[in-house]
Every structure is written in structure tokens, then in C-alpha cells.
C-alpha positions in Angstrom: -50.2 -71.4 289.6 -49.4 -67.7 289.3 -45.9 -68.2 288.1 -44.6 -65.6 285.7 -42.5 -67.0 282.9 -39.4 -65.5 281.6 -37.7 -65.7 278.1 -35.0 -68.2 279.4 -37.7 -70.8 280.2 -39.0 -70.7 276.6 -35.5 -71.1 275.0 -33.7 -73.6 277.2 -33.5 -77.3 276.0 -35.6 -79.6 278.1 -34.8 -83.3 278.4 -36.9 -86.4 279.2 -36.3 -90.2 279.1 -39.6 -91.9 278.1 -40.2 -95.0 276.0 -41.7 -94.4 272.6 -43.2 -96.0 269.5 -43.5 -94.3 266.0 -46.1 -95.8 263.7 -47.7 -95.2 260.4 -51.0 -96.9 260.3 -50.4 -100.5 261.5 -46.6 -100.4 260.7 -44.1 -99.7 263.4 -41.3 -97.4 262.1 -39.2 -97.0 265.3 -39.3 -97.6 269.0 -37.1 -97.4 272.0 -36.9 -97.8 275.8 -35.5 -95.1 278.0 -35.1 -92.9 274.9 -33.6 -89.4 275.1 -36.2 -86.7 274.1 -35.0 -83.1 273.9 -37.3 -80.2 273.5 -35.7 -77.1 272.0 -37.2 -73.9 270.5 -38.3 -75.1 267.1 -38.0 -78.9 267.2 -38.0 -81.9 269.5 -35.6 -84.8 269.0 -36.4 -88.4 269.8 -33.2 -90.4 270.2 -33.3 -93.9 268.9 -29.7 -94.6 269.9 -26.6 -94.9 267.8 -27.5 -92.2 265.4 -31.1 -93.1 264.8 -32.5 -89.8 266.1 -35.8 -88.3 264.7 -36.0 -84.5 264.5 -39.6 -83.2 264.4 -40.7 -79.6 263.9 -43.4 -78.4 266.2 -45.4 -77.2 263.2 -45.6 -80.8 262.1 -47.5 -81.8 265.3 -51.2 -82.2 264.5 -52.3 -82.7 268.1 -51.4 -83.9 271.5 -53.5 -86.3 273.7 -52.7 -87.6 277.2 -54.6 -90.7 278.4 -53.8 -93.5 280.9 -50.2 -92.1 281.2 -49.6 -92.5 277.5 -49.0 -89.4 275.4 -50.2 -89.7 271.8 -48.7 -87.2 269.2 -50.1 -87.5 265.7 -48.0 -85.7 263.0 -49.2 -83.8 260.0 -47.2 -86.1 257.7 -49.2 -89.2 258.8 -46.9 -90.8 261.4 -47.9 -91.0 265.1 -45.7 -91.0 268.2 -46.7 -92.6 271.5 -44.7 -91.8 274.7 -45.0 -93.9 277.9 -43.1 -95.0 281.0 -42.7 -91.3 282.0 -43.5 -91.9 285.7 -43.5 -88.7 287.8 -42.4 -86.7 284.7 -45.6 -87.4 282.8 -47.4 -84.2 283.6 -44.3 -82.1 283.1 -43.6 -83.7 279.7 -47.1 -83.1 278.5 -47.0 -79.5 279.7 -43.6 -78.7 278.2 -44.3 -80.4 274.8 -47.6 -78.6 274.6 -46.0 -75.2 275.6 -43.2 -75.6 273.0 -45.7 -76.6 270.3 -47.9 -73.6 271.1 -44.9 -71.3 271.0 -44.3 -72.5 267.5 -47.9 -72.0 266.6 -47.8 -68.4 268.0 -44.9 -67.6 265.8 -46.6 -69.2 262.8 -49.9 -67.5 263.5 -48.6 -64.3 262.0 -48.0 -62.7 265.4 -44.7 -61.0 264.5 -45.2 -58.2 267.0 -43.9 -57.1 270.4 -44.7 -58.8 273.7 -45.9 -56.4 276.3 -46.4 -58.9 279.2 -44.6 -62.2 279.3 -46.4 -65.5 280.0 -48.4 -65.8 283.3 -49.9 -69.2 284.3 -53.6 -69.1 284.9 -56.7 -71.3 285.0 -59.5 -70.5 282.5 -63.1 -71.2 281.8 -63.9 -70.6 278.2 -67.5 -70.4 276.9 -68.3 -70.3 273.2 -70.7 -71.8 270.7 -69.3 -75.3 271.4 -70.0 -75.2 275.1 -67.9 -74.6 278.2 -64.2 -75.6 278.4 -61.9 -75.6 281.4 -58.2 -75.9 281.7 -54.9 -74.1 282.5 -52.4 -72.3 280.4 -50.3 -69.2 279.8 -51.5 -65.7 279.3 -49.5 -63.2 277.3 -50.3 -59.6 276.2 -49.0 -58.7 272.8 -49.2 -55.2 271.2 -52.5 -56.0 269.5 -54.0 -59.1 271.3 -54.4 -61.2 274.4 -53.1 -64.7 273.8 -54.0 -67.9 275.7 -51.7 -70.9 275.2 -53.3 -74.0 276.6 -53.4 -77.7 276.1 -57.2 -78.1 275.7 -57.9 -75.1 273.4 -54.4 -74.8 271.8 -53.7 -71.1 271.1 -56.5 -68.6 271.5 -55.8 -65.1 270.2 -58.2 -62.3 271.1 -57.6 -59.0 269.3 -58.1 -56.0 271.7 -60.3 -54.3 269.1 -62.9 -57.2 269.5 -63.1 -57.1 273.2 -66.5 -55.8 274.3 -66.2 -56.0 278.1 -63.6 -56.7 280.8 -64.7 -57.4 284.4 -61.9 -57.7 287.0 -62.6 -59.5 290.3 -60.5 -59.9 293.4 -59.0 -63.1 292.1 -60.4 -63.4 288.6 -60.6 -61.6 285.2 -63.5 -62.0 282.8 -63.1 -61.0 279.1 -66.1 -61.0 276.7 -65.7 -60.6 272.9 -68.1 -59.1 270.4 -68.4 -62.5 268.6 -69.8 -64.3 271.7 -66.8 -65.9 273.3 -66.1 -65.2 276.9 -63.1 -66.4 279.1 -62.7 -66.1 282.8 -59.1 -66.3 284.2 -58.2 -67.2 287.7 -55.4 -68.8 289.7 -52.7 -66.2 288.7 -51.6 -65.8 292.4 -49.3 -62.8 293.0 -49.2 -62.1 289.2 -52.9 -61.3 289.2 -52.8 -57.6 290.1 -49.8 -56.9 287.8 -51.5 -58.6 284.9 -54.8 -56.8 285.4 -53.1 -53.4 285.7 -51.0 -53.9 282.6 -54.1 -55.2 280.6 -56.0 -52.0 281.7 -53.1 -49.8 280.6 -53.0 -51.5 277.2 -56.7 -51.1 276.5 -56.6 -47.4 277.7 -53.6 -46.8 275.4 -55.4 -48.5 272.5 -58.5 -46.2 272.9 -56.2 -43.1 273.1 -54.2 -44.2 270.1 -57.4 -44.7 268.0 -58.6 -41.3 269.0 -55.2 -39.8 268.1 -55.3 -41.5 264.7 -58.8 -40.1 264.0 -57.8 -36.6 265.1 -54.7 -36.7 262.9 -56.7 -38.0 260.0 -59.9 -36.0 260.4 -59.0 -32.9 262.5 -62.2 -31.1 261.4 -64.4 -33.5 263.4 -63.4 -32.2 266.8 -63.0 -34.1 270.1 -66.7 -34.7 270.9 -67.3 -36.5 267.6 -64.0 -38.4 267.8 -65.0 -39.6 271.3 -68.2 -41.0 269.9 -66.5 -42.7 267.0 -63.5 -44.2 268.9 -65.3 -47.3 270.3 -66.6 -48.2 266.8 -63.3 -47.9 265.0 -60.8 -49.1 267.6 -57.7 -50.9 266.3 -59.0 -52.0 263.0 -62.7 -52.4 263.5 -64.7 -51.5 260.4 -67.7 -49.2 261.0 -70.9 -49.1 258.8 -71.3 -45.9 256.9 -74.8 -45.2 258.1 -73.8 -45.8 261.8 -70.7 -43.7 261.6 -72.6 -40.8 259.9 -75.3 -40.9 262.7 -72.5 -40.5 265.2 -70.6 -37.8 263.4 -72.5 -36.2 260.4 -70.1 -35.4 257.6 -67.6 -38.1 258.5 -67.9 -39.9 255.2 -66.9 -36.8 253.3 -63.9 -36.4 255.7 -62.9 -40.1 255.0 -63.3 -39.5 251.2 -60.8 -36.6 251.5 -58.4 -38.9 253.4 -58.9 -41.6 250.7 -58.0 -39.1 248.0 -54.8 -38.3 249.9 -54.0 -42.0 250.0 -54.8 -42.3 246.3 -57.5 -44.9 246.7 -60.6 -42.8 246.2 -60.9 -43.7 242.5 -61.0 -47.4 243.6 -63.6 -46.7 246.2 -65.8 -44.7 243.8 -65.7 -47.4 241.1 -66.5 -50.2 243.5 -69.3 -48.1 245.0 -70.8 -47.6 241.5 -71.1 -51.4 241.1 -72.3 -52.3 244.6 -76.2 -51.9 244.5 -76.2 -50.5 248.0 -75.5 -47.2 249.8 -73.6 -49.0 252.6 -69.9 -49.5 253.0 -67.7 -50.3 255.9 -64.5 -48.4 256.8 -61.7 -48.8 259.4 -58.4 -47.3 260.3 -55.3 -48.9 261.9 -51.7 -48.0 262.5 -48.8 -50.4 261.7 -50.5 -53.2 259.7 -47.2 -54.4 258.1 -45.0 -54.0 261.1 -44.1 -50.3 260.9 -45.9 -48.6 263.8 -45.7 -45.2 262.0 -47.6 -46.3 258.9 -51.2 -45.3 259.1 -53.8 -47.3 257.1 -57.4 -46.8 256.0 -59.3 -49.8 254.8 -62.8 -50.4 253.6 -65.2 -53.3 252.8 -67.7 -52.9 250.0 -70.6 -55.4 249.5 -72.0 -56.2 246.1 -75.7 -57.1 246.0 -76.6 -57.2 242.3 -78.1 -60.1 240.4 -76.2 -62.7 238.3 -74.4 -62.5 236.1 -72.6 -59.4 237.4 -71.5 -57.7 240.6 -73.2 -59.7 243.3 -72.6 -62.1 246.2 -69.2 -60.5 247.1 -67.4 -58.2 249.5 -64.4 -56.2 248.3 -61.6 -55.3 250.7 -59.2 -52.4 250.0 -56.3 -51.4 252.2 -54.5 -48.1 251.6 -51.5 -46.5 253.3 -47.9 -47.3 254.1 -45.5 -48.9 251.7 -45.7 -51.8 249.3 -47.9 -52.9 246.4 -51.7 -52.9 246.6 -54.5 -55.2 245.5 -58.2 -55.5 246.0 -59.4 -58.7 247.7 -62.8 -60.3 247.1 -64.7 -62.7 249.3 -68.0 -64.5 248.9 -71.0 -63.0 250.8 -72.8 -66.4 251.1 -72.7 -69.8 249.4 -73.2 -69.5 245.7 -76.2 -71.8 245.7 -77.9 -69.7 248.5 -77.4 -66.2 247.0 -80.1 -66.2 244.3 -82.8 -66.9 247.0 -81.7 -64.0 249.2 -83.5 -60.6 249.2 -84.7 -57.8 251.5 -84.0 -58.3 255.2 -82.4 -61.7 254.7 -79.9 -60.2 252.3 -79.1 -57.3 254.7 -78.6 -59.8 257.5 -76.2 -61.8 255.3 -74.2 -58.7 254.6 -73.9 -57.8 258.3 -72.9 -61.4 259.2 -70.3 -61.7 256.4 -68.7 -58.3 257.0 -68.5 -58.9 260.8 -66.8 -62.3 260.1 -64.4 -60.9 257.6 -63.5 -58.0 259.9 -63.0 -60.3 262.9 -60.9 -62.8 260.9 -58.7 -60.1 259.4 -58.1 -58.7 262.9 -57.3 -62.2 264.1 -54.5 -62.6 261.6 -53.4 -59.0 262.0 -54.4 -58.1 258.4 -51.8 -60.4 256.8 -53.0 -61.1 253.2 -50.5 -63.5 251.7 -51.7 -66.6 253.6 -55.2 -65.9 252.3 -54.5 -65.9 248.6 -51.7 -68.5 248.3 -53.1 -71.6 246.6 -53.1 -74.9 248.6 -50.3 -76.4 246.4 -48.0 -73.4 247.2 -48.5 -74.0 251.0 -46.5 -77.2 250.6 -43.3 -75.2 249.7 -40.7 -74.9 252.5 -40.8 -71.1 252.5 -44.5 -71.1 253.2 -44.4 -73.8 255.9 -45.4 -71.3 258.6 -48.5 -70.4 256.6 -49.5 -74.1 256.2 -49.2 -74.5 260.0 -51.3 -71.3 260.5 -54.0 -72.6 258.1 -54.2 -75.8 260.1 -54.3 -74.0 263.5 -56.5 -70.9 262.8 -60.2 -71.3 262.0 -60.3 -67.6 261.1 -57.7 -68.0 258.4 -59.5 -71.0 257.0 -62.8 -69.0 256.9 -61.1 -66.3 254.9 -59.6 -68.8 252.5 -63.0 -70.6 252.1 -64.6 -67.2 251.2 -61.8 -66.0 249.0 -62.7 -65.4 245.4 -59.5 -63.7 244.1 -57.5 -60.5 244.1 -57.0 -57.8 241.5 -53.6 -56.1 241.4 -53.4 -52.3 240.9 -51.3 -52.2 237.8 -53.3 -49.6 235.8 -56.7 -48.0 236.4 -58.2 -49.4 233.2 -56.8 -52.9 233.7 -57.9 -53.0 237.3 -61.5 -52.0 236.4 -61.6 -54.6 233.7 -60.4 -57.3 236.0 -62.8 -56.3 238.7 -65.7 -56.7 236.4 -64.4 -60.0 235.1 -63.9 -61.4 238.7 -67.4 -60.3 239.8 -69.0 -61.8 236.7 -67.1 -65.0 237.2 -68.3 -65.2 240.8 -72.0 -65.1 240.0 -71.6 -67.4 236.9 -70.7 -70.5 238.9 -72.3 -72.5 241.7 -69.0 -74.1 242.8 -68.0 -72.5 246.1 -64.4 -73.8 245.7 -63.9 -72.0 242.4 -61.4 -69.2 242.4 -60.9 -66.5 239.9 -57.6 -67.1 238.1 -57.4 -63.9 236.0 -54.4 -62.7 238.0 -52.4 -65.6 239.4 -50.2 -65.2 242.4 -46.8 -63.8 241.1 -43.6 -65.6 241.7 -42.2 -64.6 245.1 -45.5 -63.6 246.5 -46.5 -60.3 248.1 -47.7 -59.5 251.6 -50.2 -57.0 250.2 
């Protein structure tokens, strides 16, 4: 424990000599004794001898289970590999195969961002809604998130903006999130102090960057108001209008001026006119699409009207930077449940849905293409990384399950007409899987 990993360890080819069987159901497809297994960066190769090698991408690995010195590896395509006769190499093989698979998942999980602190081995205790989980893995600090790569929990990504508390101890570090998950890390050895110091610097820098963004965008607010707002808008968090105005009176007018500069105020005002509520949620973030200089404003608008019409939906609009734009719509609750909601229950549903959408968007670093691509498009080779991300990320699956459709900004009149059509469609069906097809995904796709 406590070993700090370098880039060379993650790129060198690793070799093992286990016995193996490959099956599909009851049928044995291949087998071999003392076979050559090589783990490289993107694939692992199982040598069957005399040219009968099997090359398997890590994104095709559906799971990994070690029991009674046999390693079971089911594949997404339906086959299953079993490795055995590893002897003293058993634990190392499990660790290395799991680490390489997780590295592939991290690349596929839309984490195309810089690494601030390379991997550090650590033990962890994770507590969430499913109970308490213990294990060991690698910790890494990215530009926007802490990432745990483990065997038991796979890849766990915690955006910095969703961390509510950090409690360092002499030999431990406890991290609590706003959505109820907490993780305590220990066993980092000599790397402990270094990791804690770097983590602290990153979070301090994040708070300072958010304050700078607010000051640049809304200079009329002044440092005191910006200081009150910063914790509520850090790194992509969306704040509720009434809460933000209580902290800094006049902030919504300031945001409206910023939206006018970004040419999205007319979209906000039209959506607001349909929403049946005074509330909206607004956030700010720099560098959503990979350019750290691009400054974005984004908002979530709930729709609470009766059917048929603008109801049971949350609109998301992102403005700033380069590229095309579209408005994204998500279900507030299940379509059968919505007609029975009113009053406080409806308000609670809005808070829960917005918090989940906000958290999930931060978890995937605001990438939109993997949300709207239809399931049949995910089978195309160019979208293989998205298919792996959908399989591995509950947050991405939640967004896809809630997704209603998107409306492209082609013309103001056409956009308004399509928004009304989408919202009417949404409350005119009880099928939660139904998606609005008024604007099909264009050939070639778009990240916006």
C-alpha cells in the first residue's frame, strides 16, 4: 500500500501464463493450458497457440469475479472466459486485469481531461444507499473530479463540485458528497501527506476559480455577495433562483444581462413563459467542451402545467463557447405518476429531479452526445466508447432514461414551435420509454 503509480506502469505490456476456457452458454469455444495472456493498454490477448489468439477490448469486459482461485470474465458479447492454474500470480493477474479494464472505462467515461495527481494505492470504506463496501484501489485527482479505480466498485467518479465535506486524519481521508455517498481512504503510506495536500490545493483553487468566474461575469455584485454565492455555484452546480436571490438580491437581473450577452435570453424567457413556476436553476462553469478559456452559463427550467401541454419536464440550456446549441428536455417523474402530483409533493419532485439531473450532468462532465444517441446508434464502432460508458455509468443511464428529446436552435420560430410540440407530446403519452422524434439525431452527431 501507499505506492504511487507512474505512467509507465499503465502502458507496459503485462504477461501471464494461466490455463483458460472460453464458453458461450454450454458450448466451449476455446481452451488452453499454460496459455500466453498479454495485457496492453486497450486490449488483452489470450493465446491459443499456433495463431489461434483471441484479442479482447477492455470495453467488452462486462465484469470480473475471482473465486476459489478461478477468475471469471463475462463479455458484453455473450462469451465468458475462465482463467485458472495461476498459482502465486493469481492476485497479481486479478489486480492487473482489473486495473487495465478500469483504465479503459475511465477513458470511455468521458474523462478527457488532465490528470493532476497520478494513481495512489489506497484502502477504502464506501458507504451509500446499498450499504458499506470495503476494498482497495487507486486514487487519482483529475481537473474536475476525484476518481477511485477499484475491483469491487469499479470506477467511482466524484466531481469536486458535489463534495460537501473533506475530513483529513493522521492516516485517513474522509470525503462526503451532497448525494449521500461517503468514502474514507487509508493505507496510502508515504503518499498520504502528498495526496491530501494536493487535494486541498485543488479544492481551494476550484473555489477561487468559481469566485473569479462570478466576478468576471457579474462584477456589479461585489466580493461579499460573490463569497456567499460561490459555495452554491461551484464548478457547475445549479442554484435555485429564490435561494440565489436571498443570498445576493439582484443576481437574477445580473444573470439575465449575461444571458443576453450570450444570446440565450430569448430562449430563457420563452421557456419561462411556459413553465407555470417562478423557479429556475442556474449554473456557471468554465471549459465544458475541453477549452479552459470558454465560459458557460447553463440553466434548468421545470414545467409544471397540466396535460396536454408544458408539464412533467425539465429543460436544460447551455450557452457559451463554440459549437451548435440545442435545448434538452428530461422527464420530471414517471408519466403515470405526474397527474397525481400537486402542491408540496410536486415541489419535492422538482427538487429531486433537478438535483439528480445536475449531479448526473456533472458526473459525465456535461457531455451531451451520449445522452441523446439512440440505442441502435450505440452499436456503431465510432460510438463504442459511449456504449461502454452507458454500461458502466448509472448517472448516464439515469439521464438517458429521463431524456425526452432535444430541440435544435435553427430559427427562433422553428425552435418555439418544436418546443411546444415536444412538451405536448410528453404529456400526451404514458409510455416512459417514448422519445420525441421531431428532430432526429443528425448524421455525424454533435457534442452539443
